[in-house]
Backbone as a chain_set.jsonl record, in Angstrom:
{"seq": "MADQHGRTRALLVEDDPNIVDLIRSNLAVRGFDTVISADGSRALQLLDTEAPDIVLLDLMLPEADGFELCRQMRERSGVAIIVVSARGGERDKVTALNMGADDYMTKPFSIEELLARITATLRRTRPAPPPPAASQVIEVGDLRIDLASEQVLRRGERVHLTPTEFALLRELVTNRGKLLTHAHLLRRVWGHGYETETEYVRVYVRRLRSKLEDEGGVPLILTQPRAGYRFAPD", "coords": {"N": [[84.114, 81.734, 111.458], [86.124, 83.6, 113.781], [86.608, 81.985, 116.887], [85.578, 82.011, 120.302], [87.927, 82.285, 121.547], [89.249, 83.827, 120.025], [90.559, 82.632, 118.071], [91.549, 81.872, 114.63], [89.646, 80.25, 112.08], [90.366, 77.703, 109.86], [89.199, 76.012, 107.023], [90.314, 73.096, 105.666], [90.277, 71.694, 102.577], [91.255, 68.857, 101.305], [92.75, 65.907, 100.067], [95.144, 64.641, 100.437], [97.02, 63.012, 103.03], [99.572, 63.649, 103.918], [100.006, 66.333, 103.031], [97.882, 67.424, 104.503], [98.575, 67.116, 107.197], [101.007, 68.561, 107.196], [100.153, 71.155, 106.74], [98.166, 71.588, 108.74], [99.658, 71.351, 111.117], [101.423, 73.443, 110.931], [99.783, 75.684, 110.707], [98.446, 75.437, 113.174], [100.507, 76.247, 115.053], [100.534, 78.893, 114.605], [98.197, 79.698, 115.788], [95.827, 78.901, 114.615], [92.669, 77.162, 114.205], [92.103, 74.156, 112.537], [89.871, 72.709, 110.312], [89.181, 69.66, 108.775], [88.48, 68.367, 105.498], [88.047, 65.676, 103.302], [86.448, 65.288, 101.154], [83.899, 66.65, 98.846], [81.197, 67.204, 99.432], [81.035, 66.84, 102.203], [82.591, 69.022, 102.761], [81.062, 71.197, 102.039], [79.054, 71.07, 103.953], [80.577, 71.455, 106.31], [81.326, 74.03, 105.829], [78.955, 75.348, 106.335], [78.503, 74.492, 109.071], [80.712, 75.007, 110.62], [81.413, 77.604, 110.091], [83.988, 78.72, 108.768], [86.918, 81.093, 108.69], [88.508, 81.121, 106.605], [88.97, 79.197, 103.6], [90.948, 76.606, 102.305], [91.223, 75.158, 99.388], [91.742, 72.31, 97.602], [92.005, 71.521, 94.224], [92.045, 69.126, 92.984], [90.171, 66.783, 93.795], [89.032, 63.597, 94.736], [86.18, 62.332, 93.179], [84.912, 64.772, 93.059], [84.255, 67.922, 91.551], [86.59, 70.289, 91.683], [86.399, 72.935, 90.782], [83.643, 73.385, 90.608], [82.923, 73.035, 93.083], [84.102, 75.053, 94.306], [82.504, 77.163, 93.25], [79.965, 76.573, 94.366], [80.575, 76.98, 97.094], [81.054, 79.685, 97.007], [78.605, 80.686, 96.334], [77.154, 80.099, 98.649], [78.432, 81.651, 100.583], [80.39, 84.387, 101.744], [83.043, 83.691, 102.412], [86.63, 83.784, 102.677], [88.426, 82.401, 100.063], [90.96, 80.276, 99.077], [92.256, 78.757, 96.378], [93.953, 75.699, 95.683], [96.278, 74.109, 93.637], [97.598, 71.467, 91.648], [98.01, 72.116, 89.059], [99.33, 74.476, 87.004], [98.338, 76.17, 85.087], [97.307, 78.938, 83.109], [94.732, 78.915, 82.401], [93.235, 77.421, 84.196], [93.621, 78.923, 86.468], [92.291, 81.288, 85.897], [89.647, 80.242, 85.619], [89.133, 79.439, 88.126], [89.181, 81.909, 89.605], [87.095, 83.025, 88.263], [85.105, 81.423, 89.271], [84.938, 82.565, 91.75], [87.039, 82.403, 93.663], [89.451, 83.854, 95.716], [92.127, 83.827, 95.669], [94.863, 81.962, 94.166], [96.951, 79.245, 94.253], [99.871, 77.484, 93.236], [100.765, 74.129, 93.56], [103.995, 72.621, 93.856], [104.408, 74.529, 96.975], [105.884, 76.704, 99.263], [105.442, 76.647, 102.894], [105.728, 79.045, 104.15], [105.102, 80.72, 101.911], [102.439, 80.134, 101.584], [101.309, 80.776, 104.167], [101.827, 83.64, 104.054], [100.081, 84.309, 101.901], [97.643, 83.54, 103.063], [97.413, 85.412, 105.224], [97.322, 87.771, 103.778], [94.989, 87.542, 102.352], [93.143, 87.191, 104.416], [93.297, 89.713, 105.528], [92.166, 91.288, 103.499], [89.539, 90.234, 103.196], [88.265, 90.46, 105.694], [86.137, 92.598, 107.28], [87.317, 95.924, 107.499], [87.878, 98.622, 109.781], [86.243, 101.466, 108.595], [88.118, 104.27, 106.952], [88.026, 107.551, 108.199], [86.324, 108.994, 106.012], [85.206, 111.875, 104.208], [82.627, 111.565, 103.055], [80.595, 108.801, 103.466], [79.0, 107.556, 101.88], [78.529, 106.921, 98.452], [77.003, 108.087, 95.564], [76.152, 106.85, 92.32], [74.743, 107.119, 89.308], [72.348, 104.744, 89.177], [73.286, 103.601, 91.408], [74.022, 103.009, 94.908], [76.575, 103.353, 97.007], [77.626, 102.207, 99.978], [80.25, 102.722, 101.997], [80.87, 102.535, 104.618], [79.284, 100.486, 105.691], [79.762, 98.633, 103.732], [77.947, 98.01, 101.747], [76.097, 97.65, 98.81], [73.62, 99.205, 96.778], [71.511, 98.774, 94.153], [69.311, 100.425, 92.0], [67.738, 100.374, 94.429], [67.713, 97.733, 95.103], [69.663, 95.227, 96.973], [73.001, 94.513, 96.204], [74.917, 91.676, 96.118], [78.122, 91.458, 96.935], [81.209, 89.955, 96.892], [83.853, 90.174, 99.578], [86.37, 90.774, 98.368], [85.495, 91.702, 95.789], [84.194, 93.986, 96.774], [86.272, 95.432, 97.903], [87.77, 96.112, 95.643], [86.066, 97.674, 94.28], [85.721, 99.763, 95.996], [88.336, 100.89, 95.976], [88.297, 101.828, 93.292], [86.079, 103.404, 93.16], [86.489, 105.53, 95.062], [88.466, 106.808, 93.868], [87.501, 108.244, 91.565], [87.366, 108.804, 88.12], [90.219, 108.731, 88.007], [92.957, 107.199, 86.574], [93.708, 103.987, 87.328], [96.436, 101.8, 87.832], [97.131, 98.46, 86.83], [98.982, 97.382, 88.52], [98.868, 98.986, 90.737], [96.267, 98.607, 91.641], [96.331, 95.821, 92.267], [98.216, 95.797, 94.302], [96.78, 97.4, 96.228], [94.343, 96.101, 96.66], [94.816, 93.23, 96.604], [97.443, 93.013, 97.868], [100.906, 93.268, 98.835], [103.259, 91.73, 96.653], [101.49, 90.634, 94.775], [101.692, 92.076, 92.545], [102.18, 91.321, 89.752], [100.11, 89.684, 88.975], [98.115, 90.165, 86.815], [95.694, 89.061, 85.672], [94.051, 88.675, 87.858], [92.942, 91.13, 88.412], [91.668, 91.553, 86.013], [89.754, 89.605, 85.924], [88.168, 90.193, 88.202], [87.296, 92.745, 87.72], [85.612, 92.139, 85.515], [83.73, 90.616, 86.92], [82.577, 92.515, 88.699], [81.583, 94.353, 86.772], [79.579, 92.821, 85.585], [77.772, 92.615, 87.708], [77.119, 95.218, 88.33], [76.693, 96.829, 86.037], [74.455, 97.694, 83.375], [73.705, 95.654, 80.526], [74.977, 96.811, 77.524], [74.496, 99.405, 78.36], [75.663, 102.555, 79.841], [79.006, 102.349, 80.5], [80.412, 101.818, 83.732], [82.961, 101.255, 84.694], [85.923, 101.883, 83.222], [88.069, 100.654, 80.704], [91.537, 101.263, 80.198], [93.432, 100.44, 77.755], [95.996, 98.114, 78.267], [97.128, 99.606, 80.377], [95.403, 100.077, 82.665], [92.643, 100.729, 84.847], [89.68, 102.931, 85.078], [87.191, 104.595, 87.122], [84.205, 105.696, 85.995], [84.128, 109.205, 85.449], [82.269, 111.939, 87.413]], "CA": [[84.157, 82.873, 112.299], [87.083, 83.225, 114.827], [85.869, 81.552, 117.904], [85.563, 83.013, 121.426], [89.323, 82.511, 122.024], [89.945, 84.731, 119.055], [91.407, 81.793, 116.959], [91.004, 81.944, 113.25], [89.408, 78.981, 111.812], [90.521, 77.429, 108.496], [88.68, 74.759, 106.492], [91.247, 72.545, 104.561], [89.647, 70.515, 101.788], [92.384, 68.125, 100.803], [92.742, 64.384, 100.454], [96.484, 64.018, 100.738], [97.26, 63.031, 104.447], [100.878, 64.367, 104.23], [99.707, 67.787, 102.947], [96.993, 67.965, 105.592], [99.495, 67.143, 108.397], [101.947, 69.738, 107.168], [99.312, 72.53, 106.801], [97.426, 71.745, 110.064], [100.566, 71.636, 112.137], [101.892, 74.843, 110.709], [98.58, 76.699, 111.059], [98.208, 75.449, 114.715], [101.572, 76.914, 115.687], [100.169, 80.197, 114.435], [97.005, 79.974, 116.452], [94.642, 78.641, 113.697], [92.039, 75.903, 114.372], [91.78, 73.702, 111.178], [88.824, 71.669, 110.149], [89.462, 69.059, 107.539], [87.37, 67.541, 104.69], [88.687, 65.072, 102.063], [85.5, 65.333, 100.0], [83.243, 67.883, 98.557], [79.868, 67.288, 100.087], [81.251, 67.218, 103.655], [83.215, 70.432, 102.795], [79.879, 72.196, 101.982], [78.482, 70.904, 105.308], [81.422, 72.093, 107.289], [81.198, 75.593, 105.528], [77.754, 75.813, 107.04], [78.3, 74.287, 110.522], [81.867, 75.649, 111.298], [81.706, 78.944, 109.641], [85.45, 79.105, 108.861], [87.299, 82.382, 108.147], [89.208, 80.856, 105.337], [88.984, 77.899, 103.014], [92.03, 76.18, 101.443], [90.422, 74.211, 98.514], [92.4, 71.581, 96.616], [91.144, 71.388, 92.998], [92.09, 67.703, 92.535], [89.573, 65.866, 94.747], [88.385, 62.389, 94.179], [84.747, 62.314, 93.097], [84.34, 66.155, 93.217], [84.938, 68.954, 90.687], [86.968, 71.465, 92.371], [85.829, 74.335, 90.387], [82.205, 73.429, 90.965], [82.768, 73.123, 94.679], [84.319, 76.573, 94.617], [81.321, 78.078, 92.859], [78.908, 76.312, 95.291], [80.894, 77.684, 98.29], [81.002, 81.189, 96.849], [77.146, 80.979, 96.288], [76.68, 80.112, 99.936], [79.221, 82.4, 101.666], [81.436, 85.387, 101.371], [84.236, 83.315, 103.101], [87.814, 83.783, 101.895], [88.77, 81.007, 99.331], [92.257, 80.217, 98.36], [92.386, 77.536, 95.664], [95.371, 75.174, 95.703], [96.254, 73.166, 92.536], [98.93, 71.027, 91.148], [97.92, 72.51, 87.704], [99.568, 75.974, 87.063], [98.067, 76.805, 83.843], [96.588, 80.194, 83.112], [93.247, 78.775, 82.205], [92.603, 76.883, 85.541], [93.628, 80.178, 87.388], [91.094, 82.248, 85.593], [88.342, 79.584, 85.844], [88.906, 79.397, 89.623], [88.798, 83.185, 89.916], [85.743, 83.193, 87.831], [84.12, 80.853, 90.176], [84.683, 83.175, 93.029], [88.248, 82.089, 94.366], [90.002, 85.094, 96.091], [93.517, 83.587, 95.427], [95.18, 80.756, 93.356], [98.25, 78.852, 94.409], [100.14, 76.23, 92.468], [101.713, 73.15, 94.307], [104.342, 72.726, 95.355], [104.674, 75.922, 97.478], [106.507, 76.631, 100.594], [104.611, 76.886, 103.925], [105.946, 80.534, 104.279], [104.436, 81.439, 100.954], [100.934, 79.737, 101.947], [100.957, 81.7, 105.4], [101.765, 84.931, 103.528], [98.803, 84.306, 101.148], [96.423, 83.507, 103.964], [97.504, 86.601, 105.975], [96.924, 88.773, 102.884], [93.574, 87.294, 102.06], [92.296, 87.495, 105.596], [93.305, 91.123, 105.701], [91.294, 91.739, 102.56], [88.284, 89.768, 103.309], [87.654, 90.806, 106.916], [85.794, 94.052, 107.276], [88.055, 96.69, 108.215], [87.102, 99.864, 110.205], [86.442, 102.459, 107.447], [88.737, 105.477, 107.195], [86.96, 108.569, 108.412], [86.243, 109.803, 104.859], [84.14, 112.992, 104.338], [81.354, 110.957, 102.816], [80.724, 107.203, 103.486], [78.003, 107.073, 100.826], [78.764, 107.334, 97.116], [75.84, 107.688, 94.693], [76.542, 106.927, 91.022], [73.714, 106.655, 88.571], [71.372, 104.061, 90.154], [74.009, 102.736, 92.455], [74.321, 103.722, 96.17], [77.687, 102.622, 97.646], [77.994, 102.735, 101.354], [81.6, 102.47, 102.226], [81.038, 102.191, 105.951], [78.56, 99.152, 105.989], [80.18, 97.676, 102.625], [76.73, 97.524, 101.107], [75.656, 98.331, 97.386], [72.251, 99.048, 96.357], [71.301, 99.068, 92.712], [67.806, 100.652, 92.056], [67.128, 100.07, 95.662], [67.921, 96.381, 95.478], [70.874, 94.963, 97.43], [73.829, 93.705, 95.328], [75.821, 90.874, 96.895], [79.625, 91.508, 96.486], [82.28, 89.376, 97.937], [84.809, 91.241, 100.165], [87.422, 91.179, 97.371], [84.923, 92.643, 94.888], [84.031, 95.344, 97.42], [87.678, 96.116, 98.128], [88.243, 96.539, 94.278], [84.93, 98.733, 93.89], [85.98, 100.794, 96.915], [89.464, 101.615, 95.313], [87.941, 102.471, 91.991], [85.096, 104.521, 93.266], [87.098, 106.557, 95.782], [89.538, 107.497, 92.895], [86.675, 108.393, 90.431], [87.992, 109.622, 87.037], [91.741, 108.644, 87.958], [93.562, 105.902, 86.084], [94.568, 103.227, 88.369], [97.222, 100.932, 86.963], [96.988, 97.127, 87.243], [99.881, 97.069, 89.734], [98.214, 99.81, 91.88], [95.014, 97.858, 92.097], [96.686, 94.57, 92.876], [98.819, 96.195, 95.701], [96.023, 98.002, 97.151], [93.35, 95.141, 96.948], [95.296, 91.912, 97.053], [98.484, 93.127, 98.77], [102.251, 93.135, 98.242], [103.6, 90.419, 96.113], [100.611, 90.293, 93.755], [101.722, 93.107, 91.392], [102.288, 90.79, 88.393], [98.925, 88.899, 88.809], [97.163, 91.025, 86.193], [94.475, 88.333, 85.468], [93.22, 88.733, 88.949], [92.145, 92.316, 88.268], [90.795, 91.404, 84.82], [88.455, 88.634, 86.288], [87.369, 90.768, 89.221], [86.585, 93.757, 87.116], [84.534, 91.532, 84.86], [82.693, 90.308, 87.981], [81.897, 93.741, 89.104], [80.774, 94.91, 85.665], [78.416, 92.025, 85.422], [76.775, 92.967, 88.822], [76.813, 96.732, 88.488], [76.489, 97.718, 84.866], [73.547, 97.193, 82.291], [74.298, 95.366, 79.184], [74.714, 97.78, 76.417], [74.243, 100.585, 78.98], [76.855, 103.331, 79.927], [79.908, 101.647, 81.343], [80.989, 102.541, 84.9], [84.451, 100.926, 84.906], [86.477, 102.053, 81.893], [89.379, 100.023, 80.545], [92.583, 101.847, 79.539], [94.228, 99.244, 77.271], [97.462, 97.897, 78.7], [97.431, 100.422, 81.411], [94.57, 99.904, 83.818], [91.05, 100.99, 84.817], [89.345, 103.981, 85.849], [85.812, 104.556, 87.39], [83.732, 106.797, 85.141], [84.041, 110.581, 86.287], [80.984, 112.412, 87.552]], "C": [[85.304, 82.578, 113.357], [86.18, 82.972, 116.102], [86.17, 82.392, 119.083], [86.886, 83.226, 121.946], [90.052, 83.381, 120.949], [90.837, 83.952, 117.983], [90.777, 81.891, 115.638], [90.682, 80.522, 112.815], [89.425, 78.67, 110.315], [89.845, 76.018, 108.189], [89.624, 74.239, 105.333], [90.489, 71.494, 103.744], [90.686, 69.943, 100.906], [92.368, 66.651, 101.199], [94.125, 63.693, 100.615], [96.791, 64.161, 102.277], [98.466, 63.827, 104.822], [100.687, 65.942, 104.148], [98.858, 68.245, 104.277], [97.747, 68.005, 106.857], [100.443, 68.322, 108.458], [101.211, 70.964, 107.392], [98.76, 72.681, 108.173], [98.412, 72.027, 111.097], [101.095, 73.055, 112.118], [100.885, 75.958, 111.067], [98.401, 76.593, 112.619], [99.197, 76.259, 115.375], [101.171, 78.407, 115.614], [98.709, 80.545, 114.973], [95.779, 79.764, 115.522], [94.025, 77.208, 114.265], [91.755, 75.441, 112.788], [90.806, 72.554, 111.196], [89.069, 71.026, 108.785], [88.441, 68.35, 106.82], [88.18, 67.01, 103.54], [87.673, 64.989, 100.927], [84.514, 66.51, 99.973], [81.899, 68.14, 99.398], [79.971, 67.68, 101.6], [81.772, 68.59, 103.797], [82.106, 71.439, 102.889], [79.147, 72.147, 103.367], [79.189, 71.784, 106.33], [81.389, 73.587, 107.079], [80.064, 76.12, 106.409], [77.872, 75.684, 108.531], [79.521, 75.023, 111.211], [82.124, 77.141, 110.934], [83.158, 79.409, 109.641], [85.687, 80.606, 108.353], [87.854, 82.184, 106.743], [89.034, 79.472, 104.841], [90.11, 77.726, 102.097], [91.456, 74.924, 100.653], [91.514, 73.557, 97.461], [91.572, 71.342, 95.454], [90.923, 69.776, 92.665], [91.456, 66.742, 93.595], [88.974, 64.669, 94.208], [86.717, 62.59, 94.21], [84.112, 63.674, 93.428], [85.009, 67.02, 92.125], [85.207, 70.195, 91.449], [86.556, 72.751, 92.095], [84.382, 74.469, 90.786], [82.019, 73.668, 92.538], [83.012, 74.553, 94.936], [83.155, 77.456, 94.395], [80.265, 77.729, 93.823], [79.197, 76.979, 96.668], [80.68, 79.145, 98.128], [79.504, 81.595, 96.87], [76.617, 81.048, 97.804], [77.261, 81.07, 100.845], [80.194, 83.393, 101.021], [82.89, 84.951, 101.94], [85.485, 83.42, 102.134], [88.181, 82.387, 101.271], [90.092, 81.121, 98.637], [92.277, 78.782, 97.685], [93.817, 77.033, 95.549], [95.26, 74.089, 94.705], [97.584, 72.669, 92.137], [99.032, 71.595, 89.598], [98.204, 74.028, 87.78], [99.187, 76.717, 85.981], [97.219, 77.985, 83.966], [94.98, 79.964, 83.104], [92.516, 78.365, 83.435], [92.63, 78.102, 86.441], [92.493, 80.959, 87.162], [89.873, 81.653, 85.739], [88.089, 79.694, 87.387], [88.577, 80.745, 90.151], [87.358, 83.565, 89.449], [84.729, 82.467, 88.708], [84.099, 81.325, 91.64], [85.921, 83.09, 94.087], [88.876, 83.59, 94.563], [91.611, 84.978, 95.729], [93.76, 82.159, 94.842], [96.646, 80.432, 93.723], [98.627, 77.479, 93.719], [101.097, 75.404, 93.252], [103.008, 72.878, 93.32], [104.596, 74.203, 95.674], [105.195, 75.749, 98.814], [105.446, 77.104, 101.611], [104.535, 78.46, 104.181], [104.969, 81.229, 103.288], [102.837, 81.368, 101.25], [100.481, 80.796, 103.143], [100.875, 83.171, 104.928], [100.49, 85.167, 102.82], [97.713, 84.387, 102.055], [96.319, 84.889, 104.714], [96.94, 87.781, 105.005], [95.56, 88.691, 102.468], [92.692, 87.532, 103.087], [92.252, 88.971, 105.754], [92.303, 91.797, 104.856], [89.843, 91.486, 102.789], [87.582, 90.051, 104.698], [87.34, 92.26, 106.922], [86.76, 94.849, 108.125], [87.499, 97.985, 108.734], [87.378, 100.877, 109.06], [87.19, 103.654, 107.846], [87.696, 106.569, 107.373], [86.905, 109.488, 107.117], [85.159, 110.811, 105.018], [82.755, 112.301, 104.155], [81.485, 109.392, 102.687], [79.725, 106.669, 102.416], [78.301, 107.794, 99.492], [77.617, 107.11, 96.221], [76.378, 107.817, 93.212], [75.447, 106.336, 90.232], [72.669, 106.04, 89.507], [72.1, 103.201, 91.186], [74.196, 103.58, 93.678], [75.312, 102.794, 96.898], [77.915, 103.074, 99.021], [79.293, 102.06, 101.853], [81.759, 101.916, 103.648], [80.388, 100.663, 106.2], [78.942, 98.197, 104.781], [78.945, 97.157, 102.018], [76.567, 98.313, 99.816], [74.34, 98.108, 97.106], [72.237, 99.536, 94.908], [69.768, 99.175, 92.439], [67.113, 100.169, 93.283], [67.292, 98.623, 96.117], [69.505, 96.102, 95.984], [71.633, 94.199, 96.37], [74.792, 92.95, 96.181], [77.178, 90.923, 96.26], [80.235, 90.718, 97.466], [83.223, 90.44, 98.512], [85.798, 91.705, 99.105], [86.746, 92.041, 96.283], [84.553, 94.049, 95.435], [85.231, 96.018, 97.542], [88.056, 96.745, 96.721], [87.244, 97.837, 93.963], [85.335, 99.912, 94.72], [87.208, 101.63, 96.301], [89.284, 102.36, 94.131], [87.118, 103.685, 92.266], [85.562, 105.713, 94.149], [88.258, 107.338, 95.054], [88.73, 107.871, 91.559], [87.506, 109.22, 89.396], [89.563, 109.445, 86.921], [92.053, 107.293, 87.401], [94.285, 105.258, 87.155], [95.229, 102.059, 87.563], [96.923, 99.502, 87.635], [97.804, 96.943, 88.617], [99.316, 97.857, 90.975], [97.086, 99.039, 92.499], [95.452, 96.593, 92.711], [97.353, 94.765, 94.258], [97.878, 96.46, 96.552], [94.89, 97.011, 97.652], [93.742, 93.847, 97.327], [96.512, 91.992, 97.976], [99.858, 93.022, 98.141], [102.517, 91.722, 97.785], [102.56, 89.908, 95.023], [100.653, 91.195, 92.532], [101.704, 92.623, 90.045], [100.912, 90.039, 88.046], [97.86, 89.676, 87.994], [95.801, 90.319, 85.904], [93.518, 88.373, 86.684], [92.405, 90.011, 88.711], [91.22, 92.166, 87.064], [89.533, 90.668, 85.265], [87.613, 89.425, 87.192], [86.714, 91.926, 88.626], [85.411, 93.255, 86.217], [83.373, 91.208, 85.698], [81.88, 91.505, 88.383], [81.048, 94.354, 87.936], [79.406, 94.067, 85.481], [77.252, 92.245, 86.475], [76.295, 94.338, 88.853], [76.233, 97.348, 87.182], [75.282, 96.868, 84.027], [74.21, 96.806, 81.139], [74.0, 96.329, 78.189], [74.59, 99.193, 77.045], [75.639, 101.372, 79.05], [77.745, 102.557, 80.849], [80.4, 102.399, 82.503], [82.396, 102.438, 85.112], [85.091, 100.877, 83.527], [87.874, 101.475, 81.783], [90.304, 101.06, 79.67], [93.387, 100.681, 79.022], [95.615, 99.271, 77.769], [97.917, 98.825, 79.77], [96.684, 100.147, 82.704], [93.146, 100.269, 83.679], [90.765, 102.321, 85.428], [87.72, 104.013, 86.097], [85.29, 105.832, 86.647], [83.466, 108.07, 86.012], [82.674, 110.96, 86.473], [80.355, 112.849, 86.144]], "O": [[85.438, 81.431, 113.783], [85.174, 83.644, 116.328], [86.905, 83.373, 118.978], [87.107, 84.176, 122.698], [91.261, 83.606, 120.992], [91.637, 84.487, 117.216], [89.554, 81.986, 115.537], [91.438, 79.624, 113.184], [88.647, 79.245, 109.555], [89.924, 75.058, 108.956], [89.715, 74.817, 104.25], [90.111, 70.463, 104.299], [90.977, 70.496, 99.845], [92.073, 66.217, 102.312], [94.277, 62.496, 100.86], [96.823, 65.283, 102.783], [98.488, 64.558, 105.812], [101.117, 66.707, 105.012], [99.131, 69.239, 104.95], [97.541, 68.963, 107.602], [100.671, 68.965, 109.483], [101.632, 71.785, 108.207], [98.847, 73.761, 108.756], [98.136, 72.867, 111.954], [101.191, 73.742, 113.135], [101.205, 76.993, 111.653], [98.221, 77.619, 113.275], [98.801, 76.995, 116.279], [101.481, 79.13, 116.561], [98.131, 81.57, 114.612], [94.776, 80.455, 115.697], [94.741, 76.301, 114.691], [91.278, 76.21, 111.954], [90.907, 71.599, 111.966], [89.157, 71.716, 107.77], [87.564, 67.75, 107.441], [88.906, 67.749, 102.876], [88.053, 64.637, 99.81], [84.342, 67.238, 100.95], [81.656, 69.217, 99.942], [79.284, 68.532, 102.164], [81.487, 69.284, 104.773], [82.154, 72.389, 103.67], [78.681, 73.184, 103.84], [78.638, 72.626, 107.038], [81.42, 74.346, 108.048], [80.172, 77.134, 107.098], [77.436, 76.579, 109.256], [79.343, 75.598, 112.285], [83.011, 77.784, 111.495], [83.54, 80.326, 110.368], [84.833, 81.233, 107.726], [87.666, 83.003, 105.843], [88.949, 78.574, 105.678], [90.3, 78.536, 101.189], [91.258, 73.841, 101.204], [92.06, 74.251, 96.603], [90.42, 70.955, 95.651], [89.891, 69.287, 92.204], [92.184, 65.967, 94.216], [88.374, 64.784, 93.139], [86.126, 62.971, 95.22], [83.008, 63.769, 93.965], [86.192, 66.849, 91.829], [84.344, 70.997, 91.806], [86.365, 73.602, 92.964], [83.941, 75.524, 91.242], [81.142, 74.349, 93.07], [82.275, 75.215, 95.666], [82.837, 78.35, 95.179], [79.57, 78.689, 94.155], [78.285, 77.469, 97.335], [80.166, 79.797, 99.037], [79.156, 82.676, 97.346], [75.794, 81.892, 98.16], [76.643, 81.339, 101.876], [80.708, 83.207, 99.918], [83.815, 85.763, 101.931], [85.367, 83.167, 100.935], [88.214, 81.368, 101.961], [90.303, 81.942, 97.745], [92.312, 77.763, 98.375], [94.757, 77.802, 95.35], [94.371, 73.241, 94.78], [98.592, 73.363, 92.269], [100.101, 71.501, 88.995], [97.504, 74.777, 88.46], [99.625, 77.86, 85.848], [96.424, 78.044, 84.904], [94.161, 80.681, 83.678], [91.41, 78.815, 83.734], [91.653, 78.292, 87.166], [91.754, 81.303, 88.085], [88.924, 82.396, 85.99], [86.986, 79.999, 87.84], [87.768, 80.828, 91.075], [86.59, 84.269, 90.105], [83.59, 82.917, 88.838], [83.489, 80.764, 92.55], [85.838, 83.619, 95.195], [88.799, 84.417, 93.654], [92.266, 86.001, 95.529], [92.928, 81.27, 95.022], [97.512, 81.282, 93.517], [97.846, 76.53, 93.649], [102.169, 75.897, 93.603], [102.902, 72.952, 92.096], [104.94, 75.005, 94.805], [104.966, 74.722, 99.454], [104.597, 77.909, 101.23], [103.472, 79.047, 104.384], [104.181, 82.107, 103.639], [102.099, 82.35, 101.17], [99.481, 81.508, 103.058], [99.965, 83.888, 105.343], [99.829, 86.166, 103.104], [96.853, 85.25, 101.88], [95.226, 85.447, 104.806], [96.179, 88.638, 105.454], [94.952, 89.733, 102.227], [91.582, 88.012, 102.86], [91.189, 89.481, 106.108], [91.634, 92.733, 105.295], [89.003, 92.369, 102.613], [86.368, 89.867, 104.792], [88.196, 93.084, 106.599], [87.008, 94.53, 109.288], [86.583, 98.464, 108.066], [88.511, 101.105, 108.636], [86.998, 104.114, 108.971], [86.62, 106.522, 106.777], [87.388, 110.62, 107.152], [84.275, 110.651, 105.86], [81.857, 112.442, 104.986], [82.304, 108.827, 101.962], [79.665, 105.473, 102.132], [78.327, 109.021, 99.394], [77.226, 105.949, 96.092], [77.008, 108.828, 92.904], [75.169, 105.149, 90.403], [72.182, 106.662, 90.451], [71.574, 102.23, 91.73], [74.502, 104.766, 93.552], [74.994, 101.684, 97.326], [78.351, 104.203, 99.247], [79.296, 100.851, 102.088], [82.57, 101.03, 103.917], [80.991, 99.805, 106.845], [78.493, 97.051, 104.788], [78.854, 95.954, 101.773], [76.871, 99.504, 99.758], [73.862, 96.974, 97.157], [72.849, 100.535, 94.529], [69.027, 98.207, 92.608], [66.017, 99.613, 93.207], [67.07, 98.283, 97.279], [70.447, 96.689, 95.452], [71.062, 93.344, 95.693], [75.481, 93.6, 96.968], [77.349, 90.461, 95.132], [79.924, 90.727, 98.657], [83.347, 91.519, 97.933], [86.036, 92.904, 98.961], [87.345, 93.033, 95.866], [84.581, 95.071, 94.75], [85.247, 97.221, 97.282], [88.621, 97.838, 96.692], [87.676, 98.87, 93.453], [85.304, 101.027, 94.199], [87.128, 102.848, 96.138], [89.94, 103.372, 93.883], [87.344, 104.783, 91.759], [85.048, 106.817, 93.973], [88.862, 108.293, 95.541], [89.339, 107.789, 90.492], [88.217, 110.164, 89.74], [90.174, 109.898, 85.953], [91.406, 106.315, 87.777], [95.224, 105.748, 87.783], [94.585, 101.44, 86.716], [96.536, 99.404, 88.799], [97.317, 96.432, 89.625], [99.33, 97.36, 92.101], [96.992, 98.861, 93.713], [94.884, 96.289, 93.76], [97.102, 94.031, 95.214], [97.919, 95.902, 97.648], [94.512, 97.031, 98.824], [93.165, 93.28, 98.255], [96.645, 91.115, 98.829], [99.94, 92.699, 96.956], [102.108, 90.722, 98.374], [102.775, 88.848, 94.435], [99.818, 91.118, 91.631], [101.271, 93.359, 89.158], [100.65, 89.816, 86.865], [96.747, 89.822, 88.499], [94.793, 91.026, 85.904], [92.319, 88.131, 86.54], [91.182, 89.927, 88.819], [90.079, 92.624, 87.114], [88.409, 91.09, 84.995], [86.393, 89.388, 87.03], [85.559, 92.152, 88.988], [84.353, 93.882, 86.174], [82.217, 91.441, 85.345], [80.649, 91.482, 88.396], [79.924, 94.806, 88.152], [78.321, 94.607, 85.262], [76.058, 92.102, 86.211], [75.2, 94.627, 89.337], [75.404, 98.256, 87.226], [75.198, 95.64, 84.033], [75.169, 97.445, 80.705], [72.835, 96.674, 77.993], [74.581, 100.149, 76.271], [76.625, 100.954, 78.442], [77.288, 102.131, 81.91], [80.795, 103.553, 82.337], [83.035, 103.352, 85.632], [84.842, 99.953, 82.752], [88.746, 101.739, 82.61], [89.895, 101.591, 78.638], [93.991, 99.974, 79.829], [96.321, 100.278, 77.713], [99.114, 98.813, 80.058], [97.315, 99.997, 83.751], [92.519, 100.159, 82.625], [91.556, 102.803, 86.24], [87.005, 103.457, 85.263], [85.911, 106.894, 86.706], [82.78, 108.069, 87.033], [81.833, 110.396, 85.774], [79.209, 113.295, 86.092]]}, "num_chains": 1, "name": "protein.A"}
């Protein structure tokens, strides 16, 4: 949570002291408070006690599985998570996104790039004041989507969506029946500079489907092969 002075708090889970110093000093200049953890179990503790706005999580930690740590963090919190890894493979990226990461960066990267990603991720994961839409509640089958409070009910039960999942659902459901390209969704949900990261959309659409659709039931999110997605029309 941003503290009483309005500073944004970052939790950096990283065991390389050089990287810690570099990131901490650059974030401090931009008004961030940074909490550091070099190991997994302490990182989970700090997530609870410090309530950070964003987590920068290195996958290659001693004595901890970075993917598993990401999954545990996502289970506990809707906090923004940027996974950082020396491994740039597609498989690792998709696994991290599946575990609930909001973004994935491959080392080495420039501090400017990291700061741009942090800014984009925080913009997406912090609740924005809703635009004055005609209706703030959209009902689809057994779903009730409240755009103002960012809550989704399914058969009256609350569905827990991360901010990124909700941002994607909002974009799809406010454009019902319209084909939205991968690039459009990436730009609108993740921000500029993400237009080519098509696996981000694929993974997050899959996450939404698993939470909102019945297996074997009528699909809500329709795939247009090689083009994009549309939310089922009325």
